[in-house]
C-alpha atoms as a printed R data frame, in Angstrom:
    type eleno elety resid chain resno       x       y       z
1   ATOM     1    CA   MET     A     1 116.700  99.340 114.492
2   ATOM     2    CA   ILE     A     2 116.055  95.297 113.859
3   ATOM     3    CA   ILE     A     3 113.165  94.143 115.958
4   ATOM     4    CA   PRO     A     4 112.884  90.263 115.809
5   ATOM     5    CA   VAL     A     5 108.872  89.554 115.667
6   ATOM     6    CA   ASP     A     6 107.114  85.830 116.184
7   ATOM     7    CA   ASP     A     7 103.445  86.963 116.530
8   ATOM     8    CA   VAL     A     8 101.121  87.564 113.610
9   ATOM     9    CA   LEU     A     9  98.736  89.708 115.659
10  ATOM    10    CA   ASP     A    10 101.286  92.040 117.137
11  ATOM    11    CA   PRO     A    11  99.867  95.663 116.373
12  ATOM    12    CA   ARG     A    12 103.307  96.793 115.225
13  ATOM    13    CA   LEU     A    13 102.553  94.862 112.128
14  ATOM    14    CA   ALA     A    14  99.284  96.064 111.131
15  ATOM    15    CA   GLU     A    15 100.517  98.432 108.397
16  ATOM    16    CA   PHE     A    16 101.597  94.814 106.598
17  ATOM    17    CA   ALA     A    17  98.551  93.004 107.075
18  ATOM    18    CA   SER     A    18  96.173  91.480 104.273
19  ATOM    19    CA   LEU     A    19  97.741  92.981 101.469
20  ATOM    20    CA   ARG     A    20  95.997  90.633  98.867
21  ATOM    21    CA   ASP     A    21  92.655  92.483  99.923
22  ATOM    22    CA   ALA     A    22  92.974  95.421  97.352
23  ATOM    23    CA   GLN     A    23  89.968  97.046  98.413
24  ATOM    24    CA   LEU     A    24  90.979  96.826 102.239
25  ATOM    25    CA   ARG     A    25  94.547  97.814 101.007
26  ATOM    26    CA   THR     A    26  93.167 101.038  98.915
27  ATOM    27    CA   ARG     A    27  91.146 102.304 101.897
28  ATOM    28    CA   LEU     A    28  93.922 101.973 104.584
29  ATOM    29    CA   GLU     A    29  96.467 103.127 102.552
30  ATOM    30    CA   SER     A    30  95.059 105.888 101.596
31  ATOM    31    CA   GLU     A    31  93.595 106.891 105.081
32  ATOM    32    CA   ARG     A    32  96.876 106.288 106.620
33  ATOM    33    CA   GLY     A    33  99.000 108.281 104.047
34  ATOM    34    CA   LEU     A    34 101.058 105.015 103.033
35  ATOM    35    CA   PHE     A    35 102.037 102.606 100.385
36  ATOM    36    CA   VAL     A    36 103.496  99.074 100.427
37  ATOM    37    CA   ALA     A    37 106.771  98.433  98.793
38  ATOM    38    CA   GLU     A    38 107.979  94.557  97.743
39  ATOM    39    CA   GLY     A    39 111.305  93.627  97.159
40  ATOM    40    CA   ASP     A    40 115.119  95.406  97.457
41  ATOM    41    CA   LYS     A    41 114.660  97.038  94.211
42  ATOM    42    CA   ILE     A    42 111.859  98.224  94.703
43  ATOM    43    CA   ILE     A    43 112.574  99.430  98.223
44  ATOM    44    CA   HIS     A    44 115.432 101.094  97.435
45  ATOM    45    CA   ARG     A    45 113.868 103.241  94.316
46  ATOM    46    CA   ALA     A    46 111.389 104.339  96.746
47  ATOM    47    CA   LEU     A    47 114.290 105.622  98.874
48  ATOM    48    CA   GLU     A    48 116.185 106.833  95.677
49  ATOM    49    CA   ALA     A    49 113.088 108.711  95.112
50  ATOM    50    CA   GLY     A    50 112.648 110.631  98.202
51  ATOM    51    CA   CYS     A    51 110.014 108.240  99.749
52  ATOM    52    CA   ARG     A    52 110.174 108.142 103.481
53  ATOM    53    CA   PRO     A    53 109.945 104.915 105.323
54  ATOM    54    CA   SER     A    54 107.456 104.028 107.784
55  ATOM    55    CA   ALA     A    55 108.553 100.423 108.812
56  ATOM    56    CA   PHE     A    56 110.165  97.337 107.419
57  ATOM    57    CA   LEU     A    57 108.767  93.544 107.389
58  ATOM    58    CA   LEU     A    58 111.822  90.557 106.271
59  ATOM    59    CA   THR     A    59 113.293  87.429 106.661
60  ATOM    60    CA   GLN     A    60 116.650  87.035 108.280
61  ATOM    61    CA   ARG     A    61 118.722  85.909 104.448
62  ATOM    62    CA   TRP     A    62 117.281  89.201 103.370
63  ATOM    63    CA   LEU     A    63 119.527  91.688 105.912
64  ATOM    64    CA   ARG     A    64 122.593  91.602 104.169
65  ATOM    65    CA   SER     A    65 120.479  93.004 100.896
66  ATOM    66    CA   LEU     A    66 119.113  96.010 102.765
67  ATOM    67    CA   ASP     A    67 122.350  96.718 104.754
68  ATOM    68    CA   ASP     A    68 122.677  99.654 103.238
69  ATOM    69    CA   VAL     A    69 118.910 100.664 103.984
70  ATOM    70    CA   ILE     A    70 119.538  99.350 107.464
71  ATOM    71    CA   GLN     A    71 122.454 102.081 107.907
72  ATOM    72    CA   GLY     A    72 120.867 104.698 106.501
73  ATOM    73    CA   VAL     A    73 117.150 104.999 107.719
74  ATOM    74    CA   GLU     A    74 115.930 105.463 111.209
75  ATOM    75    CA   ALA     A    75 112.896 103.171 110.647
76  ATOM    76    CA   PRO     A    76 112.246  99.542 112.390
77  ATOM    77    CA   PHE     A    77 113.095  96.523 110.501
78  ATOM    78    CA   TYR     A    78 110.983  93.888 112.057
79  ATOM    79    CA   VAL     A    79 112.745  90.574 111.108
80  ATOM    80    CA   GLY     A    80 110.563  87.108 110.850
81  ATOM    81    CA   SER     A    81 109.866  83.411 109.466
82  ATOM    82    CA   GLU     A    82 108.571  83.335 106.119
83  ATOM    83    CA   ALA     A    83 105.589  81.511 107.381
84  ATOM    84    CA   MET     A    84 104.843  84.315 109.912
85  ATOM    85    CA   ILE     A    85 105.357  87.168 107.280
86  ATOM    86    CA   GLU     A    86 102.978  84.886 104.936
87  ATOM    87    CA   GLN     A    87 100.389  84.914 107.498
88  ATOM    88    CA   VAL     A    88 100.400  88.305 108.488
89  ATOM    89    CA   SER     A    89 100.888  89.693 104.167
90  ATOM    90    CA   GLY     A    90  97.743  87.065 103.192
91  ATOM    91    CA   PHE     A    91 100.686  85.969 100.237
92  ATOM    92    CA   HIS     A    92 103.732  84.080 100.196
93  ATOM    93    CA   VAL     A    93 106.610  87.261  99.796
94  ATOM    94    CA   HIS     A    94 108.545  85.851  96.966
95  ATOM    95    CA   ARG     A    95 111.648  89.028  97.178
96  ATOM    96    CA   GLY     A    96 111.416  88.120 101.042
97  ATOM    97    CA   ALA     A    97 111.304  91.997 102.200
98  ATOM    98    CA   LEU     A    98 108.223  94.440 102.426
99  ATOM    99    CA   ALA     A    99 108.140  98.056 103.528
100 ATOM   100    CA   THR     A   100 105.759 100.522 103.963
101 ATOM   101    CA   PHE     A   101 106.041 104.223 102.622
102 ATOM   102    CA   HIS     A   102 104.835 107.758 103.118
103 ATOM   103    CA   ARG     A   103 102.994 108.741 100.300
104 ATOM   104    CA   PRO     A   104 104.784 111.468  98.843
105 ATOM   105    CA   ALA     A   105 102.894 114.672  97.696
106 ATOM   106    CA   PRO     A   106 101.491 114.757  93.860
107 ATOM   107    CA   PRO     A   107 103.412 117.341  91.908
108 ATOM   108    CA   GLU     A   108 101.669 120.336  91.302
109 ATOM   109    CA   TRP     A   109  99.997 120.762  87.945
110 ATOM   110    CA   GLU     A   110 102.022 123.609  86.263
111 ATOM   111    CA   SER     A   111 105.420 121.240  86.372
112 ATOM   112    CA   LEU     A   112 103.428 118.464  84.954
113 ATOM   113    CA   LEU     A   113 101.618 120.894  82.276
114 ATOM   114    CA   ALA     A   114 105.445 121.792  81.378
115 ATOM   115    CA   HIS     A   115 106.052 118.547  79.259
116 ATOM   116    CA   ASP     A   116 105.022 118.031  76.212
117 ATOM   117    CA   ARG     A   117 103.531 114.690  76.454
118 ATOM   118    CA   LEU     A   118 101.016 113.223  78.839
119 ATOM   119    CA   VAL     A   119  99.145 110.276  79.383
120 ATOM   120    CA   VAL     A   120  95.713 110.614  80.727
121 ATOM   121    CA   ALA     A   121  94.165 107.140  82.300
122 ATOM   122    CA   GLN     A   122  90.152 107.093  82.865
123 ATOM   123    CA   GLY     A   123  89.022 104.637  85.003
124 ATOM   124    CA   LEU     A   124  91.338 101.698  84.664
125 ATOM   125    CA   VAL     A   125  90.203  99.225  87.396
126 ATOM   126    CA   ASP     A   126  93.305  96.687  86.791
127 ATOM   127    CA   HIS     A   127  96.741  97.468  89.102
128 ATOM   128    CA   TRP     A   128  98.558  95.678  86.757
129 ATOM   129    CA   ASN     A   129  97.574  97.672  83.927
130 ATOM   130    CA   VAL     A   130  97.973 100.711  85.638
131 ATOM   131    CA   GLY     A   131 101.481  99.901  86.734
132 ATOM   132    CA   SER     A   132 102.084  98.879  82.951
133 ATOM   133    CA   LEU     A   133 100.419 102.261  81.648
134 ATOM   134    CA   LEU     A   134 103.360 103.924  84.011
135 ATOM   135    CA   ARG     A   135 106.440 102.254  83.128
136 ATOM   136    CA   ILE     A   136 105.312 102.414  79.362
137 ATOM   137    CA   ALA     A   137 104.920 106.227  79.486
138 ATOM   138    CA   ALA     A   138 108.618 106.085  81.497
139 ATOM   139    CA   ALA     A   139 110.122 103.890  79.121
140 ATOM   140    CA   LEU     A   140 108.736 105.548  75.874
141 ATOM   141    CA   GLY     A   141 109.813 109.422  77.424
142 ATOM   142    CA   TRP     A   142 106.453 110.732  78.042
143 ATOM   143    CA   GLY     A   143 106.728 113.428  80.839
144 ATOM   144    CA   GLY     A   144 104.200 112.014  82.975
145 ATOM   145    CA   VAL     A   145 100.721 110.365  83.530
146 ATOM   146    CA   VAL     A   146  97.595 111.948  84.892
147 ATOM   147    CA   VAL     A   147  94.927 109.398  86.204
148 ATOM   148    CA   SER     A   148  90.833 110.358  86.960
149 ATOM   149    CA   ALA     A   149  89.437 109.936  90.012
150 ATOM   150    CA   THR     A   150  87.974 106.435  89.452
151 ATOM   151    CA   CYS     A   151  91.183 104.971  88.256
152 ATOM   152    CA   ALA     A   152  93.301 102.169  90.134
153 ATOM   153    CA   ASP     A   153  96.032 103.677  92.652
154 ATOM   154    CA   PRO     A   154  99.134 103.770  90.972
155 ATOM   155    CA   LEU     A   155 100.615 103.573  94.703
156 ATOM   156    CA   TYR     A   156  99.234  99.747  95.417
157 ATOM   157    CA   ARG     A   157 101.540  97.003  95.611
158 ATOM   158    CA   ARG     A   158 100.894  95.521  92.304
159 ATOM   159    CA   ALA     A   159 101.088  98.770  90.258
160 ATOM   160    CA   ILE     A   160 104.391  99.512  91.909
161 ATOM   161    CA   LYS     A   161 105.449  96.214  90.604
162 ATOM   162    CA   ALA     A   162 104.239  96.131  87.691
163 ATOM   163    CA   SER     A   163 105.800  99.383  86.425
164 ATOM   164    CA   MET     A   164 109.131  97.966  87.909
165 ATOM   165    CA   GLY     A   165 109.521 101.057  89.965
166 ATOM   166    CA   ALA     A   166 108.241 103.994  87.383
167 ATOM   167    CA   ALA     A   167 105.257 104.696  89.599
168 ATOM   168    CA   LEU     A   168 107.599 105.913  92.257
169 ATOM   169    CA   GLN     A   169 110.025 107.851  89.623
170 ATOM   170    CA   LEU     A   170 107.706 109.479  86.898
171 ATOM   171    CA   PRO     A   171 105.512 112.370  87.432
172 ATOM   172    CA   TRP     A   172 102.150 111.376  88.217
173 ATOM   173    CA   ARG     A   173  98.765 112.816  89.715
174 ATOM   174    CA   ARG     A   174  94.811 112.274  90.249
175 ATOM   175    CA   MET     A   175  92.605 114.451  88.725
176 ATOM   176    CA   ASP     A   176  90.467 116.914  90.696
177 ATOM   177    CA   SER     A   177  87.629 117.389  88.601
178 ATOM   178    CA   ASP     A   178  87.730 115.053  85.346
179 ATOM   179    CA   LEU     A   179  86.402 117.421  82.520
180 ATOM   180    CA   ALA     A   180  87.781 120.722  83.845
181 ATOM   181    CA   ASP     A   181  91.031 119.010  83.891
182 ATOM   182    CA   LEU     A   182  90.615 117.869  80.468
183 ATOM   183    CA   GLN     A   183  90.258 121.665  79.677
184 ATOM   184    CA   ARG     A   184  93.053 122.534  82.068
185 ATOM   185    CA   LEU     A   185  95.174 120.334  79.881
186 ATOM   186    CA   ARG     A   186  93.747 122.351  76.519
187 ATOM   187    CA   ASP     A   187  94.499 125.658  77.901
188 ATOM   188    CA   ALA     A   188  97.911 124.669  78.816
189 ATOM   189    CA   GLY     A   189  98.295 123.912  74.829
190 ATOM   190    CA   PHE     A   190  97.595 120.019  74.711
191 ATOM   191    CA   ARG     A   191  95.659 118.428  71.878
192 ATOM   192    CA   LEU     A   192  93.690 115.989  73.330
193 ATOM   193    CA   VAL     A   193  93.958 112.660  71.702
194 ATOM   194    CA   ALA     A   194  91.495 110.226  72.632
195 ATOM   195    CA   THR     A   195  91.593 106.479  71.746
196 ATOM   196    CA   THR     A   196  88.650 104.827  70.206
197 ATOM   197    CA   LEU     A   197  87.197 102.186  68.343
198 ATOM   198    CA   ALA     A   198  84.433 104.770  67.056
199 ATOM   199    CA   ASP     A   199  83.530 104.118  63.406
200 ATOM   200    CA   ASP     A   200  84.791 107.890  62.582
201 ATOM   201    CA   ALA     A   201  88.474 107.686  64.163
202 ATOM   202    CA   VAL     A   202  91.309 108.471  62.401
203 ATOM   203    CA   ALA     A   203  94.321 106.187  62.323
204 ATOM   204    CA   LEU     A   204  96.946 106.678  64.426
205 ATOM   205    CA   GLU     A   205  99.325 107.521  61.832
206 ATOM   206    CA   ASP     A   206  97.603 110.058  60.716
207 ATOM   207    CA   VAL     A   207  97.024 112.025  64.317
208 ATOM   208    CA   PRO     A   208  99.487 115.255  63.783
209 ATOM   209    CA   ARG     A   209 102.309 114.866  66.343
210 ATOM   210    CA   ASP     A   210 103.371 118.664  66.324
211 ATOM   211    CA   GLY     A   211 103.081 120.469  69.898
212 ATOM   212    CA   LYS     A   212 102.001 119.408  73.082
213 ATOM   213    CA   LEU     A   213  99.986 116.139  72.733
214 ATOM   214    CA   ALA     A   214  97.999 114.138  75.689
215 ATOM   215    CA   LEU     A   215  96.821 110.990  74.909
216 ATOM   216    CA   ILE     A   216  93.704 109.766  76.749
217 ATOM   217    CA   VAL     A   217  93.092 105.930  77.467
218 ATOM   218    CA   GLY     A   218  90.117 104.245  79.025
219 ATOM   219    CA   ASN     A   219  88.658 101.683  80.910
220 ATOM   220    CA   GLU     A   220  89.299  98.200  80.225
221 ATOM   221    CA   GLY     A   221  85.779  96.953  79.689
222 ATOM   222    CA   HIS     A   222  83.844  99.870  78.308
223 ATOM   223    CA   GLY     A   223  86.581 102.106  76.943
224 ATOM   224    CA   LEU     A   224  86.479 106.197  77.011
225 ATOM   225    CA   PRO     A   225  83.094 107.714  78.078
226 ATOM   226    CA   ALA     A   226  81.334 109.349  75.067
227 ATOM   227    CA   GLN     A   227  81.724 112.936  77.238
228 ATOM   228    CA   TRP     A   228  84.919 112.359  77.196
229 ATOM   229    CA   GLN     A   229  85.647 111.159  73.595
230 ATOM   230    CA   GLN     A   230  83.189 114.164  72.479
231 ATOM   231    CA   PHE     A   231  85.745 116.571  74.532
232 ATOM   232    CA   ALA     A   232  88.558 115.304  72.838
233 ATOM   233    CA   ASP     A   233  90.371 117.252  69.666
234 ATOM   234    CA   VAL     A   234  91.160 114.184  68.278
235 ATOM   235    CA   ARG     A   235  89.773 110.705  68.401
236 ATOM   236    CA   ALA     A   236  92.137 107.933  66.927
237 ATOM   237    CA   THR     A   237  92.276 104.156  66.522
238 ATOM   238    CA   ILE     A   238  95.139 101.553  66.036
239 ATOM   239    CA   PRO     A   239  93.963  99.759  62.313
240 ATOM   240    CA   MET     A   240  93.114  96.049  63.468
241 ATOM   241    CA   ALA     A   241  93.576  92.903  61.229
242 ATOM   242    CA   GLU     A   242  89.798  91.624  59.941
243 ATOM   243    CA   GLY     A   243  88.550  89.679  63.060
244 ATOM   244    CA   ILE     A   244  90.376  91.314  65.912
245 ATOM   245    CA   ASP     A   245  88.712  94.858  67.344
246 ATOM   246    CA   SER     A   246  90.931  95.991  70.154
247 ATOM   247    CA   LEU     A   247  93.937  95.045  72.408
248 ATOM   248    CA   ASN     A   248  94.559  95.074  75.814
249 ATOM   249    CA   VAL     A   249  94.955  99.055  77.382
250 ATOM   250    CA   ALA     A   250  98.364  98.395  78.399
251 ATOM   251    CA   ALA     A   251  99.045  97.241  75.185
252 ATOM   252    CA   ALA     A   252  97.476  99.866  73.133
253 ATOM   253    CA   THR     A   253  98.861 102.284  75.168
254 ATOM   254    CA   ALA     A   254 102.317 100.998  74.105
255 ATOM   255    CA   ILE     A   255 101.992 101.497  70.704
256 ATOM   256    CA   CYS     A   256 100.247 104.824  70.858
257 ATOM   257    CA   ALA     A   257 102.799 106.365  73.239
258 ATOM   258    CA   TYR     A   258 105.625 105.024  70.440
259 ATOM   259    CA   VAL     A   259 104.152 106.281  67.694
260 ATOM   260    CA   LEU     A   260 102.945 109.711  69.435
261 ATOM   261    CA   ARG     A   261 106.113 110.277  71.322
262 ATOM   262    CA   SER     A   262 107.841 113.699  70.649
């Protein structure tokens, strides 16, 4: 149903308000069980992944690009001016279309543990890094991603954008209890490979690649907590040129995931 709107305070648009406020959106979206998709490509990928739409907000010129969606779903399509949408959302919507979707249920542990390669992210705070990590894991054929309780939301708008929709396609779930779930991975036959700058870490190329592997990466600033490093079966590092001690977590994950892929 196409519904023209022109009031930035229209209560029907509340799901799209203040999209740049990450703390507010993370709380509201979790409470309401929603996530926001930006742009027609991400909207289509969300639908292809089986996500159920709640509402759409777009300019007139994007109706044609989403005609197949309009014909196929029953959610309201609110149509307004670019200026009005920018006021509501708090930023210029370059891709001209926004949609809210109901969050899908996370995969069961059993289905994740059936894969032989998983990435585990501890405490990442940057949504762009979380999205990039999901895109990397999907591109290199890893089976899924597990994120700690403190990790940024993989379904936050910027994370989905950075993942190019992989956050909607690659299986991922949040940990129930960090160390207990690391043990869950080990009990399922995974070798836990922690990335670290510790002096006693082995070079990445020396990590055994047989069997099931869980690659564990840590927070952008502090890396992995000592308890996580001690829990791992292998502590590994990427050898660096003199004068450079580390890489961005997404870049490091890409290198590790490439070297350790099955």
